[in-house]
N, CA, C and O of each residue as an XYZ file, in Angstrom:
876
protein
N     154.651    149.364    130.615
C     154.847    149.564    129.194
C     155.204    150.977    128.800
O     155.814    151.226    127.760
N     154.792    151.929    129.694
C     154.989    153.419    129.387
C     156.485    153.802    129.490
O     156.914    154.819    128.943
N     157.281    152.948    130.217
C     158.608    153.167    130.382
C     159.443    152.544    129.215
O     160.645    152.811    129.185
N     158.912    151.747    128.262
C     159.581    151.056    127.293
C     159.268    151.802    125.956
O     158.154    152.238    125.666
N     160.313    151.889    125.228
C     160.107    152.473    123.852
C     159.634    151.459    122.917
O     160.088    150.315    122.940
N     158.583    151.906    121.954
C     157.990    150.891    121.049
C     158.780    151.164    119.761
O     158.958    152.319    119.373
N     159.257    150.085    119.094
C     160.014    150.202    117.941
C     159.405    149.418    116.790
O     158.777    148.400    117.076
N     159.519    149.767    115.580
C     159.004    148.999    114.436
C     159.964    147.974    113.912
O     159.859    147.561    112.757
N     160.889    147.557    114.725
C     161.898    146.612    114.596
C     162.918    146.981    113.489
O     163.612    146.101    112.979
N     163.006    148.215    113.135
C     164.110    148.712    112.305
C     165.304    149.146    113.218
O     165.130    149.945    114.138
N     166.486    148.610    112.944
C     167.641    148.750    113.773
C     168.706    149.545    113.029
O     168.577    149.676    111.812
N     169.715    150.071    113.637
C     170.798    150.748    113.061
C     171.644    149.876    112.202
O     171.490    148.656    112.262
N     172.582    150.440    111.357
C     173.240    149.662    110.362
C     174.254    148.674    110.939
O     174.492    147.611    110.365
N     174.820    149.016    112.025
C     175.738    148.062    112.633
C     175.042    146.842    113.387
O     175.670    145.839    113.725
N     173.684    147.027    113.616
C     172.931    145.790    114.195
C     172.292    144.925    113.099
O     171.635    143.932    113.412
N     172.483    145.301    111.757
C     171.710    144.628    110.813
C     172.263    143.319    110.548
O     173.168    143.188    109.724
N     171.749    142.275    111.232
C     172.076    140.889    111.012
C     170.858    140.007    111.591
O     170.226    140.347    112.592
N     170.614    138.913    110.901
C     169.518    138.064    111.325
C     169.843    137.418    112.648
O     170.965    136.975    112.894
N     168.827    137.377    113.497
C     169.006    136.678    114.808
C     167.714    136.358    115.388
O     166.664    136.718    114.855
N     167.766    135.637    116.552
C     166.517    135.204    117.207
C     166.356    136.005    118.484
O     167.324    136.405    119.130
N     165.030    136.233    118.839
C     164.725    136.908    119.963
C     163.583    136.290    120.763
O     162.724    135.601    120.213
N     163.588    136.543    122.051
C     162.480    135.956    122.752
C     161.836    137.122    123.597
O     162.539    137.940    124.191
N     160.443    137.151    123.617
C     159.846    138.329    124.283
C     158.346    137.917    124.668
O     157.858    136.867    124.252
N     157.721    138.716    125.400
C     156.386    138.509    125.847
C     155.424    139.418    125.190
O     155.685    140.616    125.078
N     154.274    138.880    124.731
C     153.196    139.676    123.994
C     152.541    140.578    125.037
O     152.123    140.129    126.104
N     152.465    141.876    124.693
C     151.789    142.798    125.653
C     150.569    143.335    125.032
O     149.720    143.841    125.766
N     150.376    143.278    123.664
C     149.219    143.714    123.040
C     148.965    143.048    121.668
O     149.889    142.641    120.963
N     147.743    142.964    121.351
C     147.461    142.475    119.878
C     146.481    143.524    119.326
O     145.629    144.070    120.028
N     146.677    143.781    117.930
C     145.880    144.767    117.336
C     145.765    144.390    115.863
O     146.628    144.756    115.065
N     144.725    143.673    115.495
C     144.420    143.307    114.003
C     145.505    142.676    113.340
O     145.877    143.070    112.235
N     146.068    141.673    113.963
C     147.193    140.941    113.360
C     148.476    141.290    113.752
O     149.389    140.474    113.631
N     148.678    142.486    114.242
C     149.959    143.042    114.654
C     150.211    142.712    116.111
O     149.371    142.989    116.967
N     151.397    142.103    116.408
C     151.699    141.608    117.794
C     152.719    142.646    118.345
O     153.702    142.931    117.660
N     152.525    143.194    119.507
C     153.441    144.012    120.217
C     154.131    143.040    121.335
O     153.484    142.504    122.234
N     155.375    142.908    121.169
C     156.261    142.021    121.932
C     157.330    142.820    122.726
O     158.151    143.564    122.189
N     157.237    142.600    124.001
C     158.342    143.262    124.816
C     159.519    142.320    124.989
O     159.416    141.231    125.555
N     160.608    142.782    124.489
C     161.845    142.015    124.593
C     162.627    142.604    125.825
O     163.250    143.657    125.694
N     162.598    141.957    126.970
C     163.133    142.458    128.160
C     164.554    142.716    128.104
O     165.024    143.702    128.672
N     165.360    141.800    127.378
C     166.770    141.983    127.268
C     167.249    143.335    126.604
O     168.321    143.890    126.844
N     166.269    143.773    125.722
C     166.683    145.054    125.031
C     165.840    146.203    125.515
O     166.014    147.345    125.090
N     164.830    145.857    126.500
C     164.049    146.921    127.018
C     163.347    147.666    125.980
O     163.354    148.897    125.966
N     162.728    146.944    125.095
C     161.968    147.548    123.865
C     160.774    146.726    123.553
O     160.757    145.506    123.718
N     159.747    147.439    123.086
C     158.558    146.709    122.616
C     158.458    146.772    121.044
O     158.202    147.824    120.458
N     158.662    145.661    120.451
C     158.626    145.621    119.035
C     157.305    145.173    118.393
O     156.586    144.332    118.933
N     156.998    145.781    117.186
C     155.819    145.196    116.499
C     156.292    143.982    115.623
O     157.367    144.046    115.028
N     155.507    142.909    115.550
C     155.992    141.792    114.818
C     154.689    141.130    114.166
O     153.554    141.393    114.562
N     154.940    140.348    113.248
C     153.855    139.582    112.536
C     154.076    138.057    112.805
O     155.175    137.586    113.098
N     152.959    137.352    112.680
C     152.964    135.933    113.072
C     153.559    135.248    111.758
O     153.167    135.547    110.630
N     154.470    134.375    112.000
C     155.075    133.711    110.813
C     154.067    132.679    110.204
O     153.112    132.251    110.853
N     154.316    132.340    109.030
C     153.412    131.451    108.265
C     153.323    130.132    108.912
O     152.268    129.506    108.814
N     154.350    129.630    109.583
C     154.437    128.210    110.013
C     153.918    128.208    111.473
O     153.808    127.154    112.099
N     153.607    129.401    111.995
C     153.207    129.487    113.452
C     151.646    129.453    113.384
O     151.003    130.485    113.187
N     151.053    128.219    113.554
C     149.573    128.031    113.576
C     148.833    128.268    114.919
O     147.608    128.387    114.962
N     149.567    128.326    115.927
C     148.971    128.606    117.303
C     148.629    130.045    117.333
O     149.399    130.918    116.934
N     147.423    130.272    117.829
C     146.920    131.632    117.878
C     147.545    132.309    119.163
O     147.263    131.844    120.267
N     148.349    133.350    119.048
C     148.931    133.953    120.209
C     147.929    134.676    121.099
O     146.865    135.096    120.643
N     148.313    134.829    122.483
C     147.500    135.615    123.362
C     148.290    136.532    124.077
O     149.494    136.307    124.197
N     147.684    137.718    124.659
C     148.522    138.545    125.477
C     149.055    137.814    126.701
O     148.288    137.172    127.419
N     150.360    137.905    126.947
C     150.994    137.241    128.077
C     151.881    136.099    127.562
O     152.671    135.544    128.325
N     151.769    135.772    126.379
C     152.588    134.648    125.880
C     153.913    134.924    125.641
O     154.222    135.950    125.034
N     154.814    134.073    126.074
C     156.223    134.071    125.861
C     156.540    133.507    124.469
O     156.334    132.317    124.228
N     157.058    134.380    123.515
C     157.162    133.777    122.089
C     158.534    133.903    121.637
O     159.280    134.745    122.135
N     158.908    133.107    120.716
C     160.166    133.208    120.063
C     160.085    133.940    118.685
O     159.142    133.659    117.945
N     161.006    134.850    118.300
C     160.849    135.681    117.176
C     162.116    135.543    116.318
O     163.195    135.385    116.888
N     162.044    135.593    114.980
C     163.157    135.695    114.098
C     163.192    137.053    113.451
O     162.164    137.531    112.972
N     164.357    137.698    113.422
C     164.471    138.967    112.819
C     165.457    138.839    111.613
O     166.644    138.543    111.752
N     164.882    139.078    110.482
C     165.564    138.884    109.200
C     166.613    139.997    108.918
O     166.761    140.894    109.748
N     167.360    139.966    107.755
C     168.155    141.030    107.389
C     167.597    142.300    107.121
O     168.313    143.298    107.211
N     166.257    142.398    106.762
C     165.551    143.567    106.538
C     164.972    144.080    108.033
O     164.286    145.102    108.047
N     165.206    143.478    109.098
C     164.863    143.852    110.391
C     163.347    143.633    110.517
O     162.778    144.337    111.351
N     162.698    142.862    109.894
C     161.355    142.550    110.083
C     161.238    141.353    111.105
O     161.956    140.356    111.028
N     160.320    141.529    112.021
C     160.149    140.479    113.099
C     159.073    139.536    112.776
O     158.004    139.969    112.344
N     159.267    138.303    112.948
C     158.145    137.259    112.835
C     158.114    136.286    114.132
O     159.124    135.712    114.539
N     156.961    136.181    114.674
C     156.766    135.236    115.723
C     156.669    133.874    115.123
O     155.737    133.550    114.387
N     157.642    133.095    115.448
C     157.679    131.682    114.895
C     157.087    130.593    115.869
O     156.707    129.508    115.429
N     157.026    130.903    117.152
C     156.499    129.846    118.054
C     156.204    130.437    119.412
O     156.765    131.446    119.838
N     155.251    129.716    120.094
C     154.904    130.212    121.485
C     155.699    129.311    122.467
O     155.487    128.099    122.517
N     156.476    129.834    123.125
C     157.352    129.132    124.093
C     156.576    128.775    125.343
O     156.679    127.644    125.817
N     155.787    129.713    125.906
C     155.213    129.530    127.201
C     153.849    130.372    127.281
O     153.730    131.484    126.768
N     152.875    129.734    127.959
C     151.687    130.458    128.143
C     151.329    130.542    129.611
O     151.417    129.557    130.344
N     150.917    131.751    130.040
C     150.577    131.922    131.462
C     149.150    131.287    131.709
O     148.146    131.945    131.436
N     149.065    130.054    132.206
C     147.865    129.450    132.326
C     147.060    129.963    133.521
O     145.908    129.559    133.678
N     147.599    130.815    134.352
C     146.925    131.438    135.404
C     145.957    132.582    134.974
O     145.112    133.070    135.724
N     146.161    132.930    133.767
C     145.305    133.946    133.176
C     143.846    133.413    133.035
O     143.706    132.326    132.474
N     142.809    134.039    133.466
C     141.472    133.651    133.477
C     141.021    133.526    131.980
O     140.363    132.568    131.574
N     141.451    134.628    131.148
C     140.938    134.596    129.738
C     141.609    133.553    128.890
O     141.043    133.225    127.847
N     142.762    132.989    129.222
C     143.418    131.984    128.435
C     143.356    130.633    129.085
O     143.041    129.653    128.410
N     143.632    130.535    130.317
C     143.533    129.260    131.008
C     144.511    128.264    130.268
O     145.651    128.607    129.953
N     144.009    127.041    130.016
C     144.790    126.010    129.399
C     144.272    125.842    128.059
O     144.417    124.711    127.594
N     143.676    126.741    127.298
C     143.225    126.575    125.984
C     144.133    127.024    125.065
O     144.949    127.896    125.364
N     144.076    126.464    123.844
C     144.898    126.837    122.704
C     144.127    126.693    121.462
O     143.209    125.874    121.403
N     144.465    127.491    120.394
C     143.642    127.513    119.153
C     144.710    127.527    117.989
O     145.636    128.338    117.975
N     144.527    126.637    117.084
C     145.222    126.537    115.821
C     144.438    127.493    114.817
O     143.246    127.266    114.609
N     145.036    128.486    114.231
C     144.428    129.337    113.330
C     145.226    129.563    112.084
O     146.428    129.829    112.090
N     144.410    129.429    110.910
C     145.006    129.536    109.621
C     143.916    130.279    108.690
O     142.731    129.947    108.712
N     144.375    131.226    107.939
C     143.479    131.954    107.139
C     142.995    131.174    105.981
O     141.865    131.435    105.569
N     143.700    130.237    105.388
C     143.396    129.599    104.181
C     142.984    128.139    104.446
O     142.473    127.849    105.528
N     143.180    127.250    103.534
C     142.760    125.857    103.612
C     143.895    125.064    104.380
O     145.082    125.245    104.108
N     143.502    124.243    105.282
C     144.629    123.522    106.043
C     144.415    121.991    105.918
O     143.318    121.481    106.144
N     145.415    121.339    105.581
C     145.318    119.839    105.365
C     146.377    119.182    106.321
O     147.477    119.693    106.530
N     145.970    118.062    106.855
C     146.780    117.218    107.712
C     147.014    115.947    107.018
O     146.031    115.278    106.702
N     148.181    115.538    106.746
C     148.526    114.190    106.001
C     149.437    113.317    106.936
O     150.398    113.808    107.529
N     149.101    112.062    107.029
C     149.825    111.143    107.846
C     149.680    109.946    107.052
O     148.593    109.521    106.662
N     150.969    109.331    106.788
C     151.008    108.003    106.030
C     150.729    106.790    106.911
O     150.290    105.744    106.434
N     150.999    106.956    108.232
C     150.752    105.875    109.094
C     149.603    105.908    110.123
O     149.439    105.125    111.059
N     148.860    106.932    109.783
C     147.589    106.988    110.619
C     147.587    108.335    111.447
O     148.622    108.982    111.603
N     146.448    108.696    111.935
C     146.219    109.860    112.630
C     145.236    109.544    113.816
O     144.222    108.867    113.646
N     145.596    110.068    115.008
C     144.784    109.685    116.217
C     144.488    111.010    117.069
O     145.341    111.857    117.335
N     143.300    111.045    117.408
C     142.780    112.176    118.269
C     142.380    111.536    119.612
O     141.527    110.648    119.627
N     142.969    111.963    120.728
C     142.644    111.491    122.029
C     142.271    112.574    123.001
O     143.017    113.528    123.223
N     141.148    112.416    123.553
C     140.674    113.490    124.678
C     139.797    112.865    125.562
O     138.967    112.046    125.166
N     139.930    113.222    126.851
C     139.027    112.638    127.900
C     137.779    113.488    128.056
O     136.840    113.039    128.714
N     137.706    114.731    127.471
C     136.536    115.477    127.480
C     135.883    115.510    126.186
O     136.133    114.592    125.405
N     135.000    116.527    125.809
C     134.345    116.508    124.620
C     135.126    116.913    123.352
O     136.078    117.691    123.407
N     134.683    116.354    122.210
C     135.213    116.575    120.943
C     134.195    117.276    120.121
O     133.128    116.693    119.931
N     134.400    118.517    119.581
C     133.382    119.272    118.844
C     133.905    119.575    117.429
O     135.036    120.002    117.196
N     132.924    119.296    116.473
C     133.290    119.610    115.157
C     132.163    120.540    114.671
O     130.982    120.225    114.823
N     132.540    121.682    114.088
C     131.566    122.717    113.476
C     132.091    122.926    112.064
O     133.256    123.270    111.860
N     131.246    122.720    111.135
C     131.483    122.905    109.722
C     130.297    123.129    108.967
O     129.217    122.682    109.352
N     130.434    123.874    107.783
C     129.344    123.968    106.934
C     128.945    122.689    106.126
O     127.804    122.453    105.730
N     129.999    121.930    105.943
C     129.804    120.626    105.210
C     130.804    119.557    105.776
O     131.997    119.843    105.875
N     130.354    118.402    106.126
C     131.296    117.358    106.539
C     131.360    116.239    105.512
O     130.326    115.626    105.248
N     132.490    115.939    104.924
C     132.550    115.065    103.851
C     133.648    114.025    104.211
O     134.708    114.469    104.650
N     133.505    112.759    104.074
C     134.443    111.753    104.331
C     134.327    110.604    103.414
O     133.212    110.206    103.077
N     135.472    110.012    102.963
C     135.554    108.896    102.077
C     136.499    107.904    102.803
O     137.708    108.118    102.894
N     135.887    106.808    103.316
C     136.646    105.829    104.078
C     136.183    104.378    103.478
O     135.130    104.219    102.861
N     137.006    103.483    103.717
C     136.697    102.092    103.263
C     135.936    101.366    104.431
O     135.211    100.420    104.120
N     136.036    101.706    105.651
C     135.273    101.011    106.736
C     135.254    102.004    107.903
O     136.201    102.756    108.134
N     134.082    101.966    108.656
C     133.895    102.800    109.846
C     133.509    101.823    110.981
O     132.540    101.074    110.861
N     134.296    101.847    112.097
C     133.884    101.109    113.291
C     133.710    102.181    114.395
O     134.622    102.952    114.693
N     132.547    102.190    114.959
C     132.085    103.152    115.879
C     131.469    102.482    117.192
O     130.450    101.793    117.132
N     132.127    102.721    118.336
C     131.717    102.210    119.629
C     131.277    103.299    120.505
O     132.093    104.170    120.807
N     130.057    103.347    120.951
C     129.546    104.384    121.771
C     128.472    103.775    122.639
O     127.795    102.827    122.239
N     128.312    104.347    123.882
C     127.142    103.998    124.763
C     125.853    104.486    124.245
O     124.833    103.799    124.187
N     125.968    105.805    123.846
C     124.747    106.495    123.320
C     125.080    107.279    122.064
O     126.128    107.920    121.984
N     124.205    107.227    121.100
C     124.428    107.918    119.689
C     123.173    108.613    119.643
O     122.104    108.004    119.642
N     123.261    109.881    119.605
C     122.150    110.869    119.392
C     122.328    111.744    118.178
O     123.267    112.534    118.085
N     121.408    111.589    117.251
C     121.444    112.241    115.976
C     120.257    113.148    115.785
O     119.132    112.648    115.830
N     120.412    114.444    115.576
C     119.211    115.286    115.316
C     119.423    115.950    113.918
O     120.448    116.591    113.683
N     118.550    115.804    113.105
C     118.552    116.337    111.647
C     117.339    116.506    111.074
O     116.442    115.702    111.328
N     117.160    117.433    110.331
C     115.840    117.772    109.485
C     115.655    116.618    108.614
O     114.556    116.068    108.693
N     116.532    116.130    107.779
C     116.526    115.041    106.899
C     117.625    114.106    107.061
O     118.755    114.548    107.266
N     117.409    112.863    106.989
C     118.500    111.775    106.992
C     118.356    110.895    105.696
O     117.351    110.214    105.487
N     119.317    110.949    104.930
C     119.229    110.137    103.703
C     120.317    109.201    103.708
O     121.481    109.600    103.744
N     119.984    107.844    103.669
C     121.033    106.733    103.674
C     120.846    105.915    102.405
O     119.757    105.429    102.101
N     121.990    105.779    101.650
C     121.825    104.969    100.377
C     122.924    103.894    100.524
O     124.093    104.191    100.772
N     122.489    102.636    100.358
C     123.363    101.499    100.580
C     122.896    100.340     99.761
O     121.697    100.161     99.543
N     123.882     99.509     99.280
C     123.367     98.325     98.612
C     122.972     97.210     99.628
O     122.167     96.339     99.300
N     123.512     97.242    100.796
C     123.030     96.324    101.937
C     123.040     97.012    103.108
O     123.995     97.747    103.362
N     122.035     96.881    103.943
C     121.990     97.484    105.339
C     121.485     96.410    106.354
O     120.439     95.788    106.169
N     122.262     96.237    107.394
C     121.999     95.274    108.372
C     121.964     95.984    109.783
O     122.814     96.824    110.080
N     120.971     95.621    110.622
C     120.848     96.214    111.986
C     120.596     95.181    112.886
O     119.595     94.484    112.720
N     121.486     94.946    113.971
C     121.425     93.830    114.889
C     121.379     94.592    116.354
O     122.237     95.371    116.769
N     120.274     94.217    116.981
C     120.105     94.811    118.358
C     119.268     93.835    119.103
O     118.631     92.964    118.512
N     119.261     93.976    120.440
C     118.525     93.157    121.280
C     117.198     93.660    121.468
O     116.288     92.834    121.532
N     116.913     95.007    121.578
C     115.580     95.643    121.591
C     115.626     96.879    120.653
O     116.561     97.680    120.663
N     114.604     96.964    119.887
C     114.503     98.075    118.895
C     113.194     98.787    119.072
O     112.138     98.160    118.985
N     113.225    100.082    119.319
C     111.989    100.896    119.381
C     112.029    101.986    118.383
O     113.035    102.666    118.182
N     110.806    102.142    117.712
C     110.657    103.112    116.718
C     109.423    103.928    117.039
O     108.302    103.429    117.127
N     109.718    105.323    117.224
C     108.669    106.302    117.606
C     108.586    107.194    116.360
O     109.579    107.803    115.963
N     107.494    107.262    115.797
C     107.440    108.158    114.583
C     105.922    108.576    114.325
O     104.973    107.890    114.707
N     105.815    109.635    113.717
C     104.410    110.175    113.425
C     103.879    109.301    112.207
O     102.713    108.910    112.166
N     104.762    109.037    111.275
C     104.256    108.182    110.172
C     105.358    107.347    109.708
O     106.520    107.749    109.764
N     105.031    106.175    109.243
C     106.050    105.163    108.843
C     105.613    104.590    107.434
O     104.522    104.042    107.282
N     106.494    104.742    106.454
C     106.219    104.273    105.160
C     107.301    103.474    104.610
O     108.463    103.876    104.677
N     106.969    102.285    104.030
C     107.975    101.349    103.592
C     107.489    101.015    102.148
O     106.329    100.638    101.982
N     108.325    101.142    101.131
C     108.124    100.820     99.802
C     109.111     99.856     99.241
O     110.277    100.249     99.221
N     108.844     98.607     98.759
C     109.869     97.593     98.429
C     109.260     96.680     97.442
O     108.042     96.522     97.370
N     110.135     96.066     96.664
C     109.656     95.097     95.717
C     109.289     93.830     96.397
O     108.308     93.198     96.008
N     109.993     93.435     97.357
C     109.752     92.184     98.127
C     110.057     92.568     99.651
O     110.983     93.312     99.975
N     109.197     91.988    100.515
C     109.379     92.212    101.863
C     109.194     90.858    102.614
O     108.226     90.147    102.347
N     110.058     90.518    103.493
C     110.089     89.205    104.282
C     110.416     89.432    105.651
O     111.445     90.027    105.970
N     109.542     88.959    106.532
C     109.671     88.972    107.925
C     109.591     87.680    108.599
O     108.605     86.970    108.402
N     110.599     87.278    109.431
C     110.554     85.982    110.138
C     110.579     86.276    111.644
O     111.589     86.704    112.202
N     109.402     86.023    112.289
C     109.319     86.183    113.756
C     109.394     84.860    114.530
O     108.508     84.023    114.353
N     110.314     84.651    115.301
C     110.600     83.478    115.879
C     109.454     83.025    116.829
O     109.056     81.860    116.829
N     108.948     83.969    117.623
C     107.845     83.647    118.632
C     106.554     84.411    118.394
O     105.651     83.879    117.749
N     106.443     85.509    118.837
C     105.155     86.215    118.857
C     105.155     87.678    118.130
O     105.997     88.523    118.433
N     104.274     87.882    117.273
C     104.135     89.231    116.745
C     102.764     89.762    117.122
O     101.760     89.104    116.850
N     102.687     91.010    117.781
C     101.432     91.522    118.246
C     101.227     92.874    117.480
O     102.201     93.616    117.358
N     100.084     93.213    116.986
C      99.832     94.413    116.402
C      98.549     94.951    117.070
O      97.509     94.294    117.117
N      98.697     96.248    117.607
C      97.564     96.944    118.246
C      97.349     98.170    117.525
O      98.200     99.059    117.548
N      96.202     98.288    116.847
C      95.862     99.504    116.025
C      94.371     99.779    115.998
O      93.579     98.889    116.310
N      93.953    101.032    115.622
C      92.556    101.331    115.660
C      91.880    100.810    114.347
O      90.729    100.373    114.380
N      92.545    100.857    113.294
C      92.072    100.404    111.931
C      93.170     99.532    111.360
O      94.324     99.961    111.346
N      92.868     98.308    110.877
C      93.803     97.581    110.294
C      93.422     97.181    108.957
O      92.495     96.380    108.833
N      94.067     97.674    107.863
C      93.541     97.521    106.446
C      94.601     96.677    105.586
O      95.723     97.125    105.351
N      94.200     95.522    105.169
C      95.033     94.695    104.393
C      94.526     94.514    102.924
O      93.385     94.090    102.739
N      95.277     94.800    101.961
C      94.811     94.733    100.572
C      95.760     94.033     99.840
O      96.907     94.468     99.935
N      95.565     92.968     99.065
C      96.331     92.282     98.189
C      95.754     92.290     96.794
O      94.583     91.948     96.630
N      96.507     92.660     95.785
C      95.907     92.667     94.457
C      95.642     91.274     93.887
O      94.726     91.121     93.078
N      96.405     90.256     94.275
C      96.158     88.983     93.693
C      95.768     87.927     94.690
O      94.802     87.213     94.420
N      96.426     87.758     95.817
C      96.197     86.637     96.853
C      96.539     87.150     98.122
O      97.519     87.872     98.303
N      95.701     86.772     99.066
C      95.999     87.039    100.544
C      95.853     85.614    101.176
O      94.776     85.020    101.155
N      96.937     85.116    101.715
C      96.866     83.759    102.321
C      97.178     83.864    103.753
O      98.130     84.548    104.130
N      96.367     83.172    104.633
C      96.698     83.029    106.024
C      96.751     81.516    106.353
O      95.730     80.861    106.147
N      97.763     80.956    106.805
C      97.970     79.484    106.955
C      98.443     79.317    108.425
O      99.332     80.026    108.897
N      97.799     78.334    109.134
C      98.162     78.049    110.508
C      97.480     76.771    110.977
O      96.423     76.458    110.429
N      97.961     76.040    111.896
C      97.317     74.908    112.467
C      95.927     75.304    113.073
O      94.976     74.525    113.018
N      95.846     76.515    113.639
C      94.650     77.003    114.276
C      94.538     78.476    113.819
O      95.507     79.229    113.921
N      93.381     78.875    113.328
C      93.084     80.256    112.882
C      91.829     80.753    113.585
O      90.796     80.086    113.536
N      91.895     81.880    114.222
C      90.742     82.441    114.952
C      90.413     83.756    114.347
O      91.289     84.603    114.174
N      89.153     83.950    114.015
C      88.699     85.267    113.596
C      87.482     85.598    114.538
O      86.450     84.928    114.580
N      87.726     86.650    115.240
C      86.698     87.126    116.210
C      86.295     88.595    116.012
O      87.166     89.463    115.960
N      85.106     88.861    115.911
C      84.563     90.229    115.963
C      83.520     90.446    117.021
O      82.554     89.688    117.113
N      83.693     91.431    117.788
C      82.739     91.812    118.924
C      81.343     92.057    118.388
O      80.372     91.575    118.971
N      81.221     92.755    117.350
C      79.912     93.149    116.785
C      79.625     92.504    115.512
O      78.474     92.140    115.270
N      80.600     92.325    114.650
C      80.231     91.947    113.217
C      81.487     91.203    112.589
O      82.608     91.701    112.703
N      81.291     90.065    111.957
C      82.222     89.468    111.088
C      81.677     89.222    109.812
O      80.713     88.458    109.771
N      82.092     89.710    108.766
C      81.584     89.761    107.436
C      82.391     89.227    106.495
O      83.523     89.710    106.453
N      82.108     88.280    105.649
C      82.767     87.672    104.504
C      81.966     88.031    103.366
O      80.782     87.692    103.348
N      82.542     88.769    102.275
C      81.822     89.235    101.127
C      82.704     88.865     99.983
O      83.847     89.295     99.827
N      82.035     87.970     99.138
C      82.811     87.510     97.902
C      81.786     87.005     96.875
O      80.658     86.670     97.236
N      82.167     86.955     95.645
C      81.344     86.203     94.705
C      81.177     84.706     94.852
O      80.200     84.083     94.439
N      82.315     84.138     95.537
C      82.384     82.734     95.883
C      82.967     82.635     97.358
O      83.966     83.272     97.690
N      82.334     81.864     98.146
C      82.826     81.534     99.415
C      82.932     80.030     99.639
O      81.908     79.349     99.593
N      84.120     79.480     99.878
C      84.336     78.040    100.018
C      84.815     77.830    101.399
O      85.779     78.464    101.831
N      84.128     76.899    102.154
C      84.563     76.533    103.471
C      84.595     75.009    103.493
O      83.704     74.289    103.043
N      85.783     74.579    104.098
C      85.928     73.101    104.126
C      86.739     72.466    102.935
O      86.906     71.247    102.882
């Protein structure tokens, strides 16, 4: 690079016409790109074009447009040296403002490796969500779900929690076979009526069974 002259892309009057160039980036400095144009044996300073969303790296072969004012703009990255350890096969889309992607026929993302999303807020409005996964792991301080109807179908369900609280106007459970409750203290309180009906009912206490009421009817 010491043998190449660095120019600010201003050319002589007889060269002043718009054209395309190709060169390799030799340095990056706070948004300014230094591009070596081998055919002219010069290193030019250039800016990234508005339509070039790919973040350039040192060593990239880029295409540039030189306008009538002799300003240079990198419009595309033609080739990347994947042998460089700092770049490898990675690429980054970079835009300073808000970026939207619109597709009338659908949008697909395919990768055999991981897909990472990092955002301050994730907002989505969809008519239907179909999600197929072997394992779903969700970690959050608070989870709030609001729905007019919620259904969960599974072969085995396990719930591990320090405290479980259910508040509802009506609650109905239908157990086809066996329901088992193991607890240290079981407290059941009904403000109006508590009814237990079965062909056979067993009440067994190891030390004490107490029935306390103003009236007790048996039989």
